[in-house]
matplotlib code that plots the C-alpha trace (Angstrom):
import matplotlib.pyplot as plt

x = [121.3, 120.8, 123.0, 122.1, 123.0, 124.5, 126.7, 129.8, 127.8, 125.6, 128.7, 130.4, 127.9, 126.3, 123.4, 124.3, 127.8, 127.6, 131.1, 132.8, 133.6, 136.5, 134.7, 132.1, 128.6, 127.7, 123.9, 123.9, 126.6, 124.3, 121.7, 124.2, 125.2, 121.7, 122.9, 125.5, 126.9, 127.1, 127.1, 128.9, 127.8, 131.2, 131.5, 134.7, 135.0, 135.5, 138.8, 140.0, 138.6, 141.6, 142.7, 145.6, 145.6, 144.1, 142.7, 141.2, 141.7, 140.6, 139.1, 139.6, 136.0, 133.8, 136.7, 135.5, 137.7, 137.3, 140.1, 138.0, 134.7, 136.2, 138.3, 135.2, 133.1, 135.8, 136.0, 132.2, 132.1, 130.3, 131.3, 131.8, 131.1, 132.6, 130.7, 132.9, 130.3, 129.6, 132.1, 134.3, 133.9, 137.1, 135.8, 132.2, 133.6, 134.9, 131.3, 129.2, 127.0, 123.8, 124.9, 127.0, 126.0, 127.9, 126.2, 127.7, 129.8, 133.2, 135.4, 136.5, 134.2, 135.0, 136.7, 135.3, 133.0, 134.0, 137.7, 139.0, 141.8, 139.1, 138.4, 142.0, 141.2, 138.7, 141.1, 143.7, 141.2, 140.4, 144.1, 144.7, 141.7, 142.6, 146.2, 145.2, 142.3, 143.0, 145.1, 148.2, 151.1, 153.7, 152.8, 155.6, 155.2, 156.3, 152.9, 150.8, 149.9, 148.1, 147.8, 149.7, 149.0, 146.9, 144.0, 144.2, 146.1, 146.0, 144.5, 146.0, 147.9, 147.0, 149.6, 150.3, 149.0, 149.3, 147.4, 145.3, 143.2, 139.8, 138.0, 137.4, 134.7, 134.6, 131.9, 132.5, 129.9, 126.2, 123.4, 125.3, 122.3, 120.6, 118.0, 116.3, 119.4, 120.4, 123.4, 126.1, 125.1, 124.1, 126.5, 125.7, 126.7, 129.8, 130.8, 130.4, 132.5, 135.2, 134.9, 135.1, 138.1, 140.0, 138.7, 139.3, 142.9, 143.9, 142.6, 144.8, 147.7, 147.8, 147.0, 150.0, 151.0, 149.0, 145.6, 143.0, 142.0, 143.6, 147.0, 146.8, 145.2, 144.7, 142.4, 140.0, 136.6, 135.3, 131.5, 129.8, 127.6, 124.1, 121.9, 118.7, 116.8, 117.7, 118.0, 120.3, 120.9, 123.1, 125.4, 125.4, 126.6, 129.3, 130.5, 130.6, 132.7, 135.1, 135.3, 136.3, 138.5, 140.0, 140.0, 140.2, 141.9, 144.2, 141.3, 139.3, 136.9, 136.3, 138.5, 135.7, 136.4, 134.1, 133.9, 130.3, 127.1, 124.9, 121.5, 118.8, 115.2, 112.4, 109.3, 106.3, 103.4, 105.3, 107.6, 111.2, 112.1, 109.8, 110.0, 106.3, 105.5, 104.4, 101.7, 102.5, 105.0, 104.2, 105.3, 108.2, 106.3, 103.8, 106.4, 108.9, 111.6, 111.8, 111.6, 114.4, 116.6, 116.3, 117.4, 120.6, 121.4, 120.7, 122.9, 125.8, 125.5, 125.8, 129.3, 132.4, 133.2, 130.0, 130.2, 127.9, 124.9, 124.0, 121.1, 122.5, 119.3, 115.8, 113.3, 110.0, 108.8, 106.4, 104.9, 101.7, 102.4, 105.2, 104.7, 107.2, 105.0, 104.5, 100.7, 98.3, 97.5, 94.7, 95.6, 99.2, 100.7, 103.0, 106.0, 104.9, 104.2, 107.7, 109.1, 107.2, 108.0, 111.7, 112.3, 110.4, 112.5, 115.6, 113.9, 112.8, 116.3, 117.8, 115.3, 116.4, 120.2, 121.0, 124.1, 123.9, 121.3, 121.5, 118.5, 117.9, 118.6, 119.5, 117.6, 115.0, 116.4, 113.7, 111.3, 107.6, 108.2, 105.8, 108.3, 109.8, 112.7, 112.5, 111.1, 112.7, 114.7, 114.9, 115.6, 114.8, 115.5, 118.0, 115.5, 115.0, 111.8, 110.2, 112.2, 115.4, 113.9, 113.0, 116.4, 118.2, 115.9, 116.1, 119.9, 120.0, 117.6, 119.1, 122.2, 124.3, 121.6, 121.7, 118.6, 117.7, 114.4, 110.9, 108.4, 105.1, 103.9, 101.0, 101.8, 105.4, 107.5, 111.3, 113.6, 117.0, 119.8, 122.7, 124.7, 122.1, 119.6, 116.6, 114.7, 111.5, 110.4, 106.6, 104.9, 101.6, 102.9, 100.2, 99.1, 95.5, 96.2, 95.5, 96.4, 96.5, 98.0, 100.5, 101.5, 105.2, 106.5, 109.5, 110.0, 111.0, 109.2, 109.6, 110.0, 110.8, 108.5, 110.1, 107.6, 109.0, 108.3, 108.5, 110.6, 112.8, 116.2, 114.9, 112.0, 109.5, 110.4, 107.8, 108.7, 106.0, 105.4, 104.7, 102.1, 103.9, 106.6, 104.1, 103.3, 100.5, 101.7, 99.7, 101.0, 100.7, 102.2, 105.0, 107.4, 107.4, 110.4, 110.2, 113.1, 112.9, 114.7, 115.8]
y = [112.3, 111.5, 113.9, 115.3, 118.5, 118.0, 119.4, 118.1, 117.5, 115.0, 112.9, 113.3, 114.3, 111.5, 113.1, 111.0, 112.5, 115.9, 117.0, 113.9, 114.7, 112.5, 109.4, 108.9, 108.5, 105.3, 105.5, 108.7, 107.4, 104.5, 107.0, 109.1, 106.0, 106.0, 108.9, 109.0, 112.4, 115.0, 118.7, 119.8, 123.2, 124.3, 127.4, 129.4, 130.4, 126.8, 126.6, 130.2, 131.5, 133.8, 135.5, 133.7, 130.8, 127.6, 124.6, 121.4, 118.7, 119.8, 123.0, 125.8, 126.7, 123.7, 121.1, 119.3, 116.7, 117.2, 114.7, 112.0, 112.9, 113.2, 110.0, 108.0, 109.4, 108.3, 104.9, 104.5, 105.8, 109.0, 112.0, 115.3, 118.8, 121.1, 124.4, 127.0, 129.6, 132.5, 135.0, 134.5, 136.9, 138.8, 139.8, 140.5, 142.8, 145.2, 146.1, 148.8, 147.3, 147.7, 145.6, 142.9, 139.5, 136.3, 136.1, 139.4, 139.2, 137.7, 140.9, 143.4, 146.4, 149.3, 147.3, 147.2, 144.2, 144.6, 144.0, 140.4, 141.5, 142.4, 138.7, 137.6, 136.3, 133.9, 133.0, 132.1, 129.9, 128.1, 127.5, 126.0, 123.7, 122.5, 122.0, 119.7, 117.8, 117.8, 115.4, 117.5, 116.3, 118.5, 121.8, 123.9, 123.1, 126.6, 127.8, 125.5, 126.7, 125.4, 126.9, 124.3, 126.1, 124.2, 125.6, 123.5, 120.6, 117.5, 119.5, 117.9, 120.3, 120.7, 119.3, 120.3, 117.7, 117.9, 116.1, 113.8, 113.0, 113.3, 116.2, 116.7, 119.4, 122.7, 125.4, 129.1, 130.4, 130.0, 132.0, 135.2, 136.7, 137.3, 139.9, 139.7, 140.5, 144.0, 145.4, 144.2, 140.6, 140.7, 140.6, 141.3, 138.7, 140.8, 141.2, 137.5, 136.7, 138.9, 137.0, 133.6, 134.7, 135.2, 132.0, 129.9, 130.7, 133.9, 135.9, 134.1, 134.1, 137.8, 137.4, 135.2, 131.6, 130.9, 132.3, 130.3, 126.7, 125.9, 127.1, 124.3, 121.6, 122.4, 119.4, 120.3, 121.3, 124.7, 124.9, 128.3, 129.0, 127.9, 130.7, 131.4, 133.0, 130.3, 132.8, 131.8, 135.5, 135.7, 133.0, 134.7, 138.0, 136.0, 134.5, 137.9, 139.2, 136.3, 137.0, 140.6, 140.2, 136.7, 136.2, 132.9, 129.6, 127.9, 125.8, 128.9, 128.6, 131.5, 131.3, 130.8, 131.0, 128.0, 124.5, 123.7, 125.9, 125.6, 126.8, 126.1, 125.4, 124.3, 123.0, 125.1, 127.2, 130.5, 132.0, 132.2, 134.3, 137.1, 136.4, 135.7, 134.1, 130.4, 128.9, 125.2, 122.8, 121.1, 117.8, 118.6, 117.9, 120.6, 123.2, 125.4, 122.8, 121.5, 125.0, 126.3, 123.3, 123.6, 127.2, 126.4, 123.2, 124.8, 127.8, 125.5, 123.5, 126.7, 127.5, 126.5, 124.2, 123.1, 122.5, 120.4, 122.0, 121.0, 121.7, 121.7, 122.5, 121.2, 119.6, 119.8, 120.5, 118.1, 120.7, 122.1, 125.6, 126.0, 127.4, 124.6, 121.8, 118.4, 117.9, 115.2, 113.3, 110.8, 108.6, 109.6, 111.6, 114.6, 112.5, 109.9, 112.7, 114.1, 110.7, 110.6, 114.1, 114.0, 110.8, 112.2, 115.4, 113.4, 111.5, 114.9, 116.3, 113.3, 113.9, 117.5, 117.0, 118.1, 116.1, 116.1, 116.9, 117.5, 117.6, 119.9, 118.3, 115.2, 116.3, 118.9, 122.3, 122.9, 120.0, 120.9, 124.5, 125.9, 128.1, 127.2, 124.8, 124.0, 120.4, 119.3, 116.5, 113.1, 111.3, 111.7, 109.9, 107.5, 106.4, 107.2, 109.0, 107.5, 109.8, 108.3, 104.8, 105.4, 106.9, 103.9, 101.4, 103.2, 103.3, 99.6, 98.9, 101.1, 102.9, 102.0, 102.7, 105.6, 107.5, 106.9, 108.5, 109.2, 107.1, 108.3, 111.5, 110.4, 108.1, 109.1, 106.2, 106.7, 104.2, 103.4, 101.1, 99.3, 97.2, 94.8, 95.4, 97.7, 99.4, 101.3, 103.8, 104.6, 107.4, 109.3, 112.9, 114.4, 115.2, 113.9, 110.3, 109.1, 105.6, 104.2, 101.4, 101.2, 98.3, 97.9, 96.0, 94.3, 91.5, 89.1, 86.2, 87.4, 90.6, 91.9, 94.6, 96.6, 98.3, 100.9, 100.3, 102.5, 101.4, 98.9, 98.7, 97.0, 97.4, 94.5, 92.4, 90.4, 88.1, 88.0, 86.4, 88.6, 87.9, 87.7, 90.0, 92.6, 93.5, 95.8, 97.6, 99.4, 102.9, 105.4, 108.6, 106.6, 105.5, 101.8, 100.1, 97.3, 95.3, 92.9, 89.6, 86.9]
z = [120.7, 124.4, 126.4, 129.8, 131.6, 135.0, 137.8, 139.6, 142.8, 140.8, 140.5, 143.8, 146.5, 148.5, 150.4, 153.4, 153.4, 151.8, 152.8, 151.4, 147.8, 146.8, 145.4, 142.8, 144.2, 142.5, 142.9, 140.8, 138.4, 137.6, 136.5, 134.5, 132.6, 131.0, 128.8, 126.1, 127.0, 129.8, 129.4, 132.6, 133.9, 135.1, 137.1, 136.2, 139.8, 140.9, 139.1, 139.5, 142.8, 143.0, 139.8, 138.1, 140.6, 139.0, 140.9, 139.5, 142.1, 144.6, 143.5, 146.1, 145.7, 146.6, 146.9, 143.8, 141.9, 138.2, 137.4, 139.0, 137.3, 133.8, 134.2, 135.2, 132.4, 129.9, 131.5, 131.2, 127.6, 128.4, 126.3, 128.3, 127.0, 129.6, 129.6, 131.4, 132.5, 134.9, 136.1, 139.2, 142.2, 141.5, 138.1, 139.2, 142.0, 139.4, 138.5, 140.3, 143.0, 141.1, 138.1, 139.8, 138.4, 137.8, 134.4, 133.2, 130.0, 131.0, 131.1, 133.7, 134.1, 131.8, 129.1, 125.5, 124.8, 121.1, 121.7, 121.9, 124.3, 126.9, 127.4, 128.1, 131.6, 130.2, 127.4, 130.0, 131.8, 128.6, 127.9, 131.4, 131.2, 127.7, 128.7, 131.5, 130.1, 126.4, 124.4, 123.7, 125.9, 124.3, 125.9, 127.4, 131.1, 132.0, 130.6, 132.8, 136.2, 139.3, 142.8, 144.9, 148.2, 150.8, 152.7, 155.9, 157.4, 155.1, 152.3, 149.2, 146.9, 143.3, 140.9, 137.3, 134.8, 131.1, 128.3, 130.4, 127.3, 129.0, 127.2, 123.5, 123.6, 125.5, 125.4, 125.8, 128.3, 128.1, 126.4, 125.8, 124.0, 127.4, 126.3, 129.7, 131.8, 130.8, 129.0, 131.4, 130.8, 127.1, 124.2, 120.6, 118.0, 117.1, 120.8, 121.4, 118.3, 119.7, 123.0, 121.3, 119.2, 122.4, 124.0, 120.8, 120.0, 121.8, 118.9, 116.5, 118.9, 119.5, 123.2, 124.0, 124.1, 127.2, 125.9, 124.1, 123.9, 120.6, 121.8, 124.4, 122.3, 118.6, 118.2, 121.0, 119.6, 120.8, 121.0, 120.8, 123.9, 123.3, 122.1, 124.1, 121.2, 118.7, 115.9, 113.1, 112.3, 115.4, 114.0, 110.6, 112.2, 114.1, 110.8, 109.2, 112.1, 111.6, 107.9, 108.6, 111.6, 111.2, 107.4, 105.6, 106.1, 103.6, 102.3, 101.4, 104.4, 106.8, 109.9, 112.4, 116.1, 116.9, 115.7, 116.5, 116.2, 119.3, 120.4, 122.9, 122.2, 124.6, 122.7, 123.7, 122.2, 122.4, 119.8, 120.9, 117.8, 118.9, 122.6, 122.6, 126.0, 126.2, 128.3, 127.9, 126.5, 123.2, 121.6, 119.3, 116.1, 116.9, 118.0, 116.1, 116.7, 113.1, 111.5, 113.8, 113.3, 109.5, 109.6, 111.5, 109.5, 106.2, 107.0, 108.2, 105.0, 103.0, 104.5, 102.5, 105.3, 107.1, 110.8, 113.1, 114.8, 118.3, 120.7, 124.2, 126.1, 125.7, 128.0, 129.9, 133.5, 135.2, 137.5, 136.0, 137.1, 134.6, 131.1, 130.0, 131.3, 129.9, 130.0, 131.1, 127.9, 128.2, 131.2, 131.1, 133.9, 133.0, 133.9, 131.3, 128.7, 129.4, 128.5, 125.2, 124.2, 125.1, 123.1, 120.2, 120.4, 119.7, 116.8, 115.3, 115.6, 113.8, 111.0, 110.7, 110.8, 114.3, 115.4, 119.2, 121.8, 125.6, 127.9, 130.8, 133.3, 135.4, 138.6, 139.3, 140.1, 142.7, 143.2, 143.2, 142.2, 139.6, 137.8, 134.4, 134.3, 138.0, 137.6, 134.4, 135.9, 134.1, 137.4, 141.1, 144.4, 142.8, 140.1, 136.5, 135.4, 132.3, 130.0, 131.2, 131.0, 127.4, 126.5, 128.0, 126.2, 122.9, 123.1, 123.6, 120.8, 118.1, 119.4, 116.4, 113.7, 111.3, 110.0, 106.3, 105.6, 106.8, 104.8, 106.4, 108.1, 110.3, 111.9, 111.6, 110.3, 110.3, 108.7, 110.1, 109.0, 110.6, 108.1, 106.7, 109.5, 109.2, 112.1, 111.9, 114.5, 114.5, 116.4, 116.4, 116.3, 118.6, 122.1, 122.1, 123.2, 119.6, 118.4, 114.9, 112.8, 110.0, 107.7, 107.2, 104.2, 105.8, 103.3, 106.0, 107.6, 111.2, 113.0, 116.5, 118.1, 120.9, 123.3, 125.8, 129.4, 132.5, 135.4, 133.6, 132.0, 128.8, 126.4, 126.1, 123.0, 121.0, 118.1, 115.5, 112.1, 109.1, 106.4, 103.1, 104.6, 105.8, 109.4, 110.7, 113.8, 116.5, 116.9, 119.8, 121.0, 122.6, 119.9, 118.9, 117.3, 114.7, 113.4, 110.5, 110.9, 108.4]

ax = plt.figure().add_subplot(projection="3d")
ax.plot(x, y, z, "-o")
ax.set_aspect("equal")
plt.show()
């Protein structure tokens, strides 16, 4: 529940040596280890700057080393979701000058967005990526290509590698329902389903052996691109397209061209479903987050073969000029409120059945800028912000616990279990600086209270005695953790 969105330069680029990209920048890696997963914004052009010529280590655009990044993430126990997004220049250049945009739908200009075959170039890219970084070592090597040419003296050539066993999840583009971008960039649900059918398995193999992720690694999980509007009806239309155009599997389920449903939602006082503008961020409990999560999870559960639902973008700005701002609450700075609300977002999504969450993003896109999403970073200048502190501390406290139930609404009291151990998470679900108390019936003579702290690796721990197994706990808008001990 504690993933982060990040870029390759977050791993490899030391600000003191910006042109040296062949080793992990350990100062940043130490920050990245605060999170359980990374959604890697991966520009298609990095790996295929020239059509049909693939590079991964080093990439011929940017000279990045993806082998190194993914190997290190696996060593450090960090799951990677590789989001292959944006069109390469050779594809964008086929469009008229007035509609050239790297965020256009991923097909050559003039082709039909409704035809899976139009997306064969992206399907080829998906195959090559999955062949290299997936777990299938039995691929016909003749199908796997790299551009082994060098760009300058001592430039290391790319080498074919197969089944490196580094990536399990791959995402097909990003926010294809771009209503704000114009027709060249926007796809309908049916058009995006056609796109995903090509990317998933080469439209059931019709596009050739070297097209589609599943033709390289049948076990790699293909994640649909996160939806910007967060409207479950988009997914319903994609499923209907699959029913008509892909049919059914042997188990009676629809032959979907995605393994995971994925949407984006930023908690605020607008209405994403009607595109009503927001003026401020909101704590998750007061936003539409629960309502929208329920719509997706309930629909997934209605399928003959339910699939996981993820939220791969959420977060808050700290600059008060943004409509997605985390606010001043009592004596808390926006950065402190960002920490409270992000942790509570994960706790809310656990309650509503979302299986994985990624926050936007590791560092500010544009520090001090007042526009939306420019100051959403969870770290800065080599240090964690409170949100990342809380994430690291919460992971240590209860990373292996499973949610059981919510036993009270205000304060919110969630019950978790791990084997014979119980953990309670208590929160005031508000933005007024309220506090309160709640009496837990732990049934044990002692308990541990964990209080989150800014600027440290670990929460403060207090051992207390209960009274006849009961403990009255002080509760605030920052979650408190209580564990009963025998």
